[in-house]
N, C-alpha and C positions, 0 to 999 in steps of 0.2 A: 783461482784459475783452474786448478785440477778438478774441482767439483763441477765446473761448467763443462769441461771436456767429458767427464763421466756422465753427466746429465744429457749431453748431446748424444752420446753413444746409446744410452738407454732409449731416448726418443727415436733415434734412427732404427733401432732394433724393433721397437714397438710398431712403428709404421710399416716396416717391411714384413713383419710377422702377419699382419692383417692383410697384406697385399698379395698373398699367395693366390695362384690361379687354380682353375678347375680344368682337369684334363678329360678329354673324351676320345673314345676309340671304339671301333667295331671289331668284335672277335671273329674267329673263323666260322662260327655258326650264324653270323649276321646280327648278333645282339649288341646293342649300343651300351657302353659302360661310361660312367662318370665317376671321377674320384679327384681328391685333392692332391694325390701323389701320382706321378707318372707310372705307367706299367713297366714291366721288365723289358719288353720289346719296345722299340722306338719307332717302328714303321706305322704310318697311318694315325699317329697320335696328334690331336689338335689341342691347342690351349684355348680355353674359352675365357674371355675376359668378363669378369663379374664385378659389378659396381656394388659397393656397400650400400645398404639401405640408409636413407637419411635418418639422422637421429630423430627419435620421436619426442615431440613436445607434449605428449599426452598429459603429463602431470600439470604442465602450465595451462593446457586447454581445459582440463577438468577444473582447475582453480578458477579460470575465467568463467566457465559455465556456472560453477557454484556461485561466483560473485554476481553474475547476471541473474541467476535464480533468486539469490538473496535480495537483490535490488527489486526484482519483480514482486517478491513477497512483501517487501516493505511498502512498495507502491500500492499493492492490493490492500494491505492493512491500513494505509493512510486513506485510501479511497473508502474502505468500509467505515473507518472512523468518521470521515467527513460526511458520509451518507447517514450514519447514526446521529451525528451532531445536527445535521439538517433536519432529520425526522424529529428529533427532540425539540428543536427550535420551532418547527411547524406545529408540533403538539402543544407547545407553550402558547404559540400565537393563536391556535384554535381555541384553547382554554380561555385565553384572555378575551377573545371575541365573544365566547359564550358568557363569560362573567360580565362583560360590558353590556351585552344584550339583556341579561337578567336584571342588571342594575338599571338599565334604561327603562325596562318594562315596569319595575317597581316605582321608579321616580315618576313616570307618566301616570301610573295608577294613583299614587299619593297626590299628585297635582290635581288630578280629576276629582278626587274626594274633597280636596280643599276648595275647589271651585264650586262644587255642588252643594256643600253644606255651609250653613251660615256660621255655626260655631264648631270649633275643632278643639278636642281635648287632647292634651299631651301628657305622657307619663314621664316622670323623672327616673332615669335608669338607676341612679344611685339609691334613692330612697323608696322608689316605687309609688310615690304620691303622684296624683294627676291633678291637672288644673286646666281651665279653659284658656285658650290663647286670645289675647286682645287682637283687635283688628290690625293694629300696627305690627305685632309679632307674626300674625298670619301672613300679611303682605310681604314681610321680610323673608319668611320661610318660603313663600311661593316664588319670590325673586331668586332665592338661592337654588331652589329646585329647577327653575328654568335654566339657570347657568349650568347646573350639573347635567340637565337633559341635553343641552348643546354640546357639552364635553363628551358624554357617554353615548349619545344617540346620533351625533353628527348633524343635528338639525340647526 
């Protein structure tokens, strides 16, 4: 109980200490004076009512601005990453299209050679030996090439 009374007294003193007024008066030479204490003479003295400036939330505003800037930076980084990912995907797609075109051209050239020549010789990649394809083997390889041409060339 005693602590609450002492605390109340301190609070009252703190509030009244900041509530002091500003005094203004004009001296005999016509000069205006302003002070927080009244002058010795009391005639012509006016009390000016001054309001305290509202407390500044500059710290909170700075934190909010920093948070907004951080969010914008993160968004910009995400946009840059998305753009880079999109470019990488486009580059892969372009390379795949080039590879498919090259594969298509090779398959069409090989099919044309097989159509134009009666006998076709094939090399075994493991042993390096070569042999002539029978008509049945040739027709099977040509059918396989036509399927691959449909897949890679879109025909």
